[in-house]
C-alpha positions in Angstrom: 27.4 -30.0 -26.5 25.4 -27.1 -24.9 27.9 -24.3 -24.6 26.4 -21.2 -26.2 24.1 -20.0 -23.4 26.7 -20.0 -20.6 29.9 -19.6 -22.5 32.4 -17.0 -21.5 33.3 -14.9 -24.5 36.9 -14.6 -23.5 37.4 -18.4 -23.0 38.2 -20.2 -26.2 40.0 -23.5 -25.9 42.1 -24.9 -28.8 39.8 -26.2 -31.4 41.1 -29.7 -32.2 41.6 -31.0 -28.7 38.2 -29.5 -27.6 36.6 -31.3 -30.6 38.3 -34.5 -29.6 37.0 -34.2 -26.0 33.5 -33.5 -27.2 33.5 -36.5 -29.6 34.9 -38.7 -26.9 32.1 -37.8 -24.5 29.5 -38.1 -27.2 30.8 -41.5 -28.3 30.9 -42.8 -24.7 27.3 -41.7 -24.0 26.1 -43.2 -27.3 27.8 -46.5 -26.7 26.5 -46.9 -23.1 22.9 -45.8 -23.5 20.6 -48.0 -25.4 17.7 -45.7 -24.4 18.3 -42.0 -24.5 17.2 -40.8 -21.0 18.6 -38.0 -18.8 19.5 -40.4 -15.9 21.4 -42.8 -18.1 23.2 -40.0 -20.0 24.1 -38.3 -16.7 25.5 -41.6 -15.3 27.5 -42.2 -18.4 29.0 -38.7 -18.3 30.0 -39.4 -14.7 31.8 -42.6 -15.8 33.6 -40.8 -18.6 34.9 -38.2 -16.1 36.1 -40.9 -13.7 37.9 -42.7 -16.5 39.5 -39.8 -18.3 40.0 -37.1 -15.7 40.7 -39.2 -12.6 42.1 -42.3 -14.6 40.2 -44.9 -12.5 40.1 -48.5 -13.5 36.9 -50.1 -14.6 36.3 -51.9 -11.3 37.1 -48.6 -9.4 34.5 -46.8 -11.6 31.9 -49.4 -10.8 32.6 -49.2 -7.1 32.6 -45.4 -7.1 29.3 -45.0 -8.9 27.5 -47.7 -6.9 26.1 -44.9 -4.7 24.3 -43.2 -7.6 20.6 -43.7 -7.9 17.5 -43.4 -5.7 18.2 -41.5 -2.5 21.8 -40.9 -3.3 21.8 -37.6 -1.4 23.1 -35.6 -4.3 26.2 -37.7 -4.8 27.1 -39.5 -8.1 30.4 -41.1 -7.0 32.6 -41.6 -4.0 36.2 -42.8 -4.5 39.7 -42.5 -3.2 42.2 -40.4 -5.2 45.8 -39.8 -4.2 45.0 -40.9 -0.7 42.0 -38.6 -0.1 38.4 -39.4 -0.2 36.5 -37.7 -3.0 32.8 -36.9 -3.5 31.6 -36.2 -7.1 28.5 -34.6 -8.6 28.4 -34.5 -12.4 26.0 -32.4 -14.5 25.7 -33.0 -18.2 24.7 -30.0 -20.5 21.4 -28.4 -19.4 21.3 -30.2 -16.0 24.0 -27.7 -14.9 22.9 -24.5 -13.3 23.7 -22.3 -10.4 21.2 -23.9 -8.1 22.9 -27.3 -8.6 26.3 -25.8 -7.7 24.9 -24.2 -4.5 23.0 -27.3 -3.6 26.2 -29.4 -4.0 28.0 -27.2 -1.5 25.2 -27.8 1.0 24.9 -31.5 0.2 28.6 -32.1 0.9 28.4 -30.5 4.3 25.2 -32.4 5.1 26.6 -35.9 4.3 29.8 -35.0 6.2 27.9 -34.5 9.4 24.4 -36.1 9.2 23.0 -39.6 8.6 21.8 -39.8 5.0 18.2 -40.0 4.1 18.2 -43.4 2.3 17.2 -47.0 2.6 20.0 -48.2 0.4 22.9 -49.9 2.2 25.6 -48.7 -0.2 24.5 -45.1 0.4 24.6 -45.6 4.1 28.1 -47.2 3.9 29.6 -44.6 1.6 28.2 -41.7 3.6 29.6 -43.3 6.8 33.1 -43.2 5.2 32.6 -39.5 4.5 31.4 -38.7 8.0 34.3 -40.7 9.5 36.8 -38.8 7.3 35.3 -35.5 8.4 35.4 -36.5 12.1 39.1 -37.4 11.7 39.6 -34.0 10.0 40.9 -35.7 6.9 40.8 -33.8 3.6 37.6 -34.5 1.6 37.7 -33.3 -2.0 34.3 -32.3 -3.4 34.1 -32.2 -7.2 31.3 -30.6 -9.2 31.9 -31.3 -12.9 30.0 -30.2 -15.9 30.7 -30.3 -19.6 29.0 -26.9 -19.9 30.7 -23.6 -19.0 30.6 -21.9 -15.7 30.0 -18.3 -16.6 31.3 -15.3 -14.6 28.0 -14.7 -12.8 27.8 -18.3 -11.7 31.4 -18.2 -10.6 30.8 -15.1 -8.5 27.7 -16.8 -6.9 29.7 -19.9 -6.2 32.5 -17.9 -4.5 30.0 -16.0 -2.4 28.4 -19.3 -1.2 31.8 -20.7 -0.3 32.6 -17.7 1.8 29.8 -18.6 4.1 31.0 -22.2 4.6 31.7 -22.6 8.3 35.1 -23.2 9.9 34.0 -26.7 10.9 34.0 -27.6 7.2 37.5 -26.3 6.4 38.6 -29.9 5.5 36.1 -30.0 2.7 38.0 -28.8 -0.4 35.6 -27.7 -3.2 36.6 -28.0 -6.9 34.4 -26.8 -9.7 35.3 -28.1 -13.2 33.6 -26.9 -16.4 34.6 -27.8 -20.0 37.6 -25.4 -19.8 38.9 -27.3 -16.8 38.2 -30.7 -18.3 40.1 -29.5 -21.3 43.0 -28.4 -19.2 43.1 -31.8 -17.4 43.2 -33.6 -20.7 45.8 -31.1 -22.0 48.1 -32.0 -19.1 48.3 -35.5 -20.6 50.0 -33.9 -23.6 52.7 -32.7 -21.3 51.4 -29.3 -20.5 51.6 -28.0 -16.9 48.3 -26.5 -15.5 47.7 -23.0 -16.8 48.3 -21.4 -13.4 51.8 -23.0 -13.3 53.0 -21.9 -16.7 55.4 -18.9 -16.8 55.2 -18.6 -13.0 58.5 -17.8 -11.4 59.9 -18.2 -7.9 63.1 -17.0 -6.3 65.6 -19.1 -4.4 68.7 -17.8 -2.5 71.7 -20.0 -3.2 75.2 -20.5 -1.8 78.2 -22.1 -3.5 77.3 -23.4 -6.9 78.5 -24.3 -10.4 76.8 -24.4 -13.7 77.2 -26.8 -16.7 75.0 -28.6 -19.3 72.1 -26.1 -18.6 72.2 -27.2 -14.9 73.0 -25.4 -11.6 74.3 -27.6 -8.8 74.2 -25.6 -5.6 74.1 -25.5 -1.8 70.9 -23.9 -0.4 70.2 -23.0 3.3 67.4 -25.3 4.5 65.3 -22.5 5.8 65.6 -20.7 2.4 64.5 -23.8 0.6 61.6 -24.3 3.0 60.4 -20.7 2.2 60.7 -21.5 -1.6 58.5 -24.6 -1.1 56.0 -22.8 1.1 55.8 -20.0 -1.5 55.4 -22.5 -4.4 53.0 -24.8 -2.7 51.5 -27.7 -4.8 52.6 -25.9 -7.9 56.0 -27.3 -7.5 54.9 -31.0 -7.3 52.6 -31.4 -10.2 55.1 -33.5 -12.2 56.2 -35.7 -9.3 54.6 -38.9 -8.1 51.4 -37.6 -6.6 51.4 -39.7 -3.5 53.2 -37.9 -0.6 53.7 -40.5 2.1 53.0 -38.9 5.4 54.4 -40.6 8.5 56.8 -42.9 6.7 60.2 -43.8 8.1 61.8 -41.5 5.6 59.9 -38.5 6.8 60.5 -39.4 10.4 64.2 -39.6 9.7 64.2 -36.2 8.1 62.2 -34.7 11.0 64.6 -36.1 13.5 67.7 -34.7 11.7 66.0 -31.3 11.4 65.4 -31.2 15.2 68.6 -32.8 16.4 71.4 -32.6 13.8 70.6 -29.7 11.5 74.2 -29.2 10.6 74.5 -32.8 9.4 71.5 -32.6 7.1 73.9 -32.0 4.1 75.6 -35.4 4.8 72.4 -37.5 5.4 70.1 -36.3 2.6 70.4 -37.0 -1.2 69.0 -33.6 -2.1 66.4 -32.3 -4.5 66.1 -32.1 -8.3 64.2 -29.3 -10.0 63.3 -29.1 -13.7 62.3 -25.8 -15.0 61.6 -23.9 -18.3 64.2 -21.2 -17.5 66.4 -19.9 -14.8 68.4 -16.7 -14.3 70.7 -15.9 -11.4 73.0 -13.2 -10.1 74.1 -12.0 -6.7 73.2 -15.2 -4.9 69.6 -15.4 -6.1 68.2 -17.6 -8.8 64.8 -16.8 -10.5 63.2 -20.1 -11.6 60.4 -20.2 -14.2 57.8 -23.1 -14.0 59.9 -25.1 -11.5 58.9 -28.7 -10.9 60.4 -30.8 -8.1 60.9 -34.2 -9.8 63.0 -35.8 -7.1 63.0 -35.1 -3.4 59.3 -34.6 -3.0 59.2 -35.9 0.5 62.3 -34.0 1.6 60.8 -30.7 0.2 57.4 -31.1 1.7 58.8 -32.2 5.1 61.1 -29.2 5.2 58.2 -26.9 4.3 56.0 -28.4 7.0 58.7 -28.2 9.6 59.4 -24.5 9.1 55.8 -23.6 8.5 55.0 -24.7 12.0 57.8 -22.5 13.6 57.3 -19.0 14.7 59.6 -16.2 13.3 61.4 -15.9 16.6 61.9 -19.7 16.7 63.4 -19.6 13.2 65.7 -16.6 14.1 66.9 -18.4 17.2 68.3 -21.3 15.3 72.1 -21.6 16.0 72.7 -23.8 12.9 71.8 -23.2 9.3 71.8 -26.6 7.7 72.2 -27.0 4.0 70.6 -29.0 1.2 72.0 -30.1 -2.2 69.8 -28.8 -5.0 70.1 -29.5 -8.7 68.2 -27.1 -11.1 67.9 -28.4 -14.7 66.7 -26.1 -17.5 64.9 -27.6 -20.5 65.9 -26.6 -24.0 64.3 -23.4 -25.2 63.2 -25.1 -28.4 61.6 -28.1 -26.6 57.9 -28.6 -27.1 55.7 -29.6 -24.2 55.9 -33.3 -24.9 59.7 -33.1 -24.9 59.6 -31.3 -21.6 57.3 -33.8 -20.1 59.5 -36.7 -21.3 62.5 -35.1 -19.6 60.6 -34.6 -16.4 59.3 -38.2 -16.5 62.7 -39.7 -17.2 64.3 -37.8 -14.3 61.4 -38.8 -12.1 61.7 -42.4 -13.1 65.4 -42.8 -12.7 65.8 -40.8 -9.5 62.8 -42.2 -7.7 63.4 -45.9 -8.5 64.7 -46.6 -5.0 62.0 -44.6 -3.1 59.2 -46.1 -1.1 56.7 -44.5 -3.4 53.8 -46.6 -4.7 51.1 -45.4 -7.0 49.4 -45.6 -10.3 51.6 -42.7 -11.6 54.5 -45.1 -12.0 52.7 -46.8 -14.8 53.6 -43.7 -17.0 57.2 -43.9 -15.8 57.8 -47.7 -16.2 60.1 -48.6 -19.1 58.4 -51.9 -19.7 55.0 -50.2 -20.1 56.6 -48.0 -22.7 58.0 -51.0 -24.5 54.5 -52.6 -24.5 53.1 -49.4 -26.0 55.5 -49.8 -29.0 54.7 -53.5 -29.5 50.9 -52.9 -29.3 51.2 -50.1 -31.8 52.8 -52.6 -34.3 49.7 -54.8 -33.8 47.4 -51.9 -34.5 46.3 -51.2 -30.9 46.8 -48.0 -28.9 48.2 -49.0 -25.5 46.8 -46.3 -23.2 49.3 -46.1 -20.3 47.7 -42.9 -19.0 43.9 -43.0 -19.2 42.5 -40.3 -21.5 45.7 -39.8 -23.5 44.1 -41.2 -26.6 41.9 -38.1 -26.7 44.9 -35.9 -27.1 46.0 -37.7 -30.3 45.4 -36.0 -33.6 42.4 -37.3 -35.6 44.7 -38.8 -38.2 46.7 -40.7 -35.5 43.4 -41.9 -33.9 42.2 -43.2 -37.2 45.4 -45.1 -37.8 44.6 -47.7 -35.1 42.6 -50.5 -36.7 43.5 -53.4 -34.4 44.4 -56.7 -36.0 41.9 -58.2 -38.5 42.6 -61.7 -37.1 41.5 -60.8 -33.6 39.0 -58.0 -34.1 36.1 -60.4 -33.8 36.7 -60.3 -30.0 36.1 -56.6 -29.7 32.5 -56.0 -30.6 31.7 -52.8 -28.7 33.1 -49.3 -29.3 33.1 -46.9 -32.2 35.8 -46.3 -34.8 39.4 -46.5 -33.7 38.4 -45.9 -30.0 37.5 -49.6 -29.8 41.2 -50.4 -30.3 42.3 -48.5 -27.3 43.7 -50.9 -24.6 43.9 -49.4 -21.1 47.2 -50.5 -19.5 45.8 -51.2 -16.1 43.1 -53.6 -17.5 45.7 -55.3 -19.7 47.8 -56.0 -16.7 44.8 -57.2 -14.7 43.8 -59.6 -17.5 47.4 -60.9 -17.8 47.4 -61.5 -14.0 44.1 -63.3 -14.2 44.8 -65.4 -17.3 48.5 -66.1 -17.6 49.3 -65.9 -13.9 46.0 -67.6 -12.8 45.4 -65.0 -10.0 41.8 -63.8 -10.5 41.6 -62.8 -6.9 44.5 -60.4 -7.2 43.3 -59.1 -10.6 39.9 -58.3 -9.2 40.3 -57.7 -5.5 43.9 -56.3 -5.2 44.4 -54.4 -8.4 46.1 -51.6 -6.6 49.0 -53.9 -6.0 49.5 -54.3 -9.7 51.4 -51.1 -10.1 55.1 -50.7 -10.6 56.7 -51.0 -7.1 53.3 -52.4 -5.9 53.3 -55.5 -3.6 52.5 -57.9 -6.5 54.4 -56.1 -9.3 57.6 -58.1 -9.2 55.7 -61.4 -9.0 53.7 -60.4 -12.1 56.1 -58.3 -14.1 59.7 -59.5 -13.9 62.6 -60.3 -16.2 61.0 -63.6 -17.2 57.7 -61.9 -17.9 59.3 -59.3 -20.1 60.6 -62.1 -22.4 57.0 -63.4 -23.1 55.4 -62.8 -26.5 53.0 -59.9 -26.7 50.1 -62.3 -27.3 50.2 -63.2 -23.6 49.2 -59.7 -22.8 46.9 -59.1 -25.8 44.8 -62.3 -25.7 43.7 -62.3 -22.1 42.5 -58.7 -22.6 40.6 -59.7 -25.7 39.0 -62.6 -23.8 37.9 -60.1 -21.1 36.5 -57.8 -23.8 34.5 -60.6 -25.4 33.2 -61.7 -22.0 32.0 -58.2 -21.2 30.6 -57.3 -24.6 29.0 -60.5 -25.8 28.5 -62.6 -22.6 27.6 -59.6 -20.4 30.2 -60.1 -17.7 29.7 -56.6 -16.4 27.4 -54.5 -14.3 23.8 -55.0 -15.1 23.1 -58.8 -15.0 21.7 -59.9 -11.7 23.9 -63.0 -11.4 27.5 -64.0 -11.0 28.6 -62.3 -14.2 28.7 -58.8 -12.7 31.7 -59.7 -10.5 33.3 -62.6 -12.5 34.9 -61.0 -15.6 38.5 -61.7 -14.5 37.5 -65.1 -13.2 36.2 -65.8 -16.7 39.6 -65.0 -18.1 41.3 -67.3 -15.5 38.9 -70.1 -16.1 39.3 -69.9 -19.9 43.1 -70.3 -19.6 42.7 -73.1 -17.1 40.2 -74.7 -19.5 42.7 -74.5 -22.3 45.5 -75.8 -20.1 43.4 -78.8 -19.1 42.4 -79.6 -22.7 46.1 -79.3 -23.8 47.4 -81.6 -21.0 44.7 -84.2 -21.7 45.1 -84.3 -25.5 49.0 -84.0 -25.4 49.4 -86.1 -22.3 51.3 -83.4 -20.5 51.5 -82.1 -16.9 51.9 -78.4 -17.5 50.9 -76.4 -14.4 50.7 -72.9 -16.0 49.3 -71.5 -19.2 52.7 -69.9 -20.0 54.2 -73.4 -20.4 52.2 -74.0 -23.6 53.8 -72.9 -26.8 52.5 -69.5 -27.8 51.9 -70.8 -31.4 49.0 -72.8 -30.0 47.4 -69.6 -28.7 48.0 -67.8 -32.0 46.4 -70.7 -33.9 43.4 -70.8 -31.6 42.8 -67.1 -31.7 43.1 -67.1 -35.5 40.3 -69.6 -35.6 37.2 -67.4 -34.9 34.6 -70.1 -34.9 36.5 -72.5 -32.7 37.6 -69.8 -30.2 34.0 -68.4 -29.9 32.7 -71.9 -29.3 35.2 -72.4 -26.5 34.5 -69.0 -25.0 30.8 -69.9 -24.8 31.7 -73.3 -23.3 33.7 -71.5 -20.7 30.6 -69.5 -19.7 28.8 -72.9 -19.2 31.7 -73.9 -16.9 31.3 -70.9 -14.7 27.5 -71.1 -14.7 27.8 -74.7 -13.4 30.5 -73.6 -10.9 28.3 -70.9 -9.3 25.3 -73.3 -9.2 27.3 -75.9 -7.1 25.8 -76.1 -3.6 29.1 -75.7 -1.9 29.9 -72.6 -3.9 26.4 -71.2 -3.3 27.0 -71.5 0.5 30.5 -70.0 0.1 29.2 -67.0 -1.8 26.2 -66.3 0.4 25.1 -62.8 -0.2 28.6 -61.5 -0.9 29.6 -62.4 -4.4 32.2 -59.7 -4.6 33.9 -60.9 -1.4 33.9 -64.5 -2.7 35.7 -63.5 -5.9 38.1 -61.3 -4.1 38.9 -63.5 -1.1 37.6 -67.1 -1.4 37.6 -68.3 -5.0 41.3 -69.3 -4.9 40.9 -71.3 -1.7 42.0 -75.0 -2.5 38.5 -76.5 -2.0 36.8 -73.9 -4.2 39.5 -74.0 -6.9 39.2 -77.8 -6.9 35.5 -77.5 -7.6 36.3 -75.2 -10.5 38.7 -77.8 -11.9 36.1 -80.5 -11.5 33.6 -78.4 -13.5 36.1 -78.1 -16.2 36.7 -81.9 -16.3 33.0 -82.5 -16.4 32.4 -80.1 -19.3 35.3 -81.7 -21.3 33.6 -85.1 -20.8 30.3 -83.6 -22.0 31.9 -82.3 -25.2 34.1 -85.2 -26.1 31.7 -86.4 -28.8 31.1 -83.0 -30.2 32.7 -81.3 -33.2 34.3 -78.6 -31.0 36.4 -81.3 -29.2 37.5 -82.8 -32.5 38.5 -79.4 -33.7 40.5 -78.4 -30.6 42.2 -81.8 -30.6 43.3 -81.3 -34.2 44.6 -77.8 -33.5 46.5 -79.0 -30.3 48.0 -82.0 -32.1 49.3 -79.7 -34.8 51.0 -77.4 -32.3 
């Protein structure tokens, strides 16, 4: 990594984690570039950033980076993150310089106000979204990210340029990440708070209170708590669920009480919980070090917004005080950062479980996900609940993951132990596609496959949790084989680029059909088949690979069917997302499966699968 020329002498990141990050970037670039060229390497670095810094799913990364290429107007990716639209420009090694930084500032302003210079539809569509967001005065986060270092002179030049950004662009929020900042973002996955949050203290006036178990439970005047939140800003919410739901019924109720029944707020609201590193209080004032609001995020932000919009005279003219219940919990002095994070996560999980909060962050807080992590570990796989967390593991821990020798033939890409890292979101998508037979949801509505998401209870429920681990592992391994060996990924100019999850669904439907025919059963779902059958099949490398290749033939025939060709039109993605599960289209897929089974009845593969099914 090119760091010498632009390095800040005073900035030295911890050696091992920095080395892990460098190796992770290098490995990803090597694995995804058959030919070493600047454009390909730059694109791969952008993908690495989206995966490991922003924790996007693979389908989200593909969508985000579709804008990149000829006439992309200086934009490598456009995506949504925590409810805001984001624009990203990445620069790998020597491609980073001050001119690129200044040009990025200008490019973001241009695409926010002008039609882009491009003949590519995706560029026109993405830039239209950016202009629309700007016209609506929505926040647009503009990220410039390099694996190099931004030196002091470059930083000064960048700040000077930002000072000249006009008032009409105040909704454009610029973020400049160099290797130090990337390191900090990855470090946060270890449980650390951002550097600017650590050791920062805030004062809060309190009323009646009691202290026990390292906890203060107290009454706080609402206006005093609002001042505390205004002073702390986003610092206070780093550990909470990142989505703050504006305009929800909860917020409207809080606002109504603030305006009409301030003295009853104490009775109507559940209060706020704060976890901190340390607190000290005397004389009605508590000084809180590194406070994090882990429950009551909406309450806190709504109070702050309410009082921020009032003048001093309006605040002073209030005839009622209004009180809020606040619980302040101090972590153990001996606790390391992981222990502190675990405490914050547990409190967040247990106290937010009834809230209307939906988001990918709940993956890290869901107990079932943690159980899966333990089970996958026993199989030799690292279940990556939070994307990028594998990077934070020590080299010895990383090397300890070797997968399962019975099934490793299905994972053909990747280097060293990194190939045995299973991203949680893709595992759940694969399970949804294969076991639940819902490829349209897995591919087109993956945002609903999060704890408390619209589809979560249908996909992950008490019955699901009783299923053997193989029902989560095998669909993902099928997905990996389809992508690595059969090229069901971006690149091929045919149905494969959008049909990876449909491949998983079809494979399990193919097995179900074979099983029913050979055993004379009427099972309707793959989960009804004894899991020992799946284990036996996946233990049989030659037979399983032959069936996987046959499954590809089924899908190829399906997408050549004249009815399906008309249904797909020029929108393959839309077909897989919205039409494939329509009764007529699904019936055609079932017909193609029946036809291929008839074609292979006289072949060895049919004899082999028959023998395996009969024995299970």
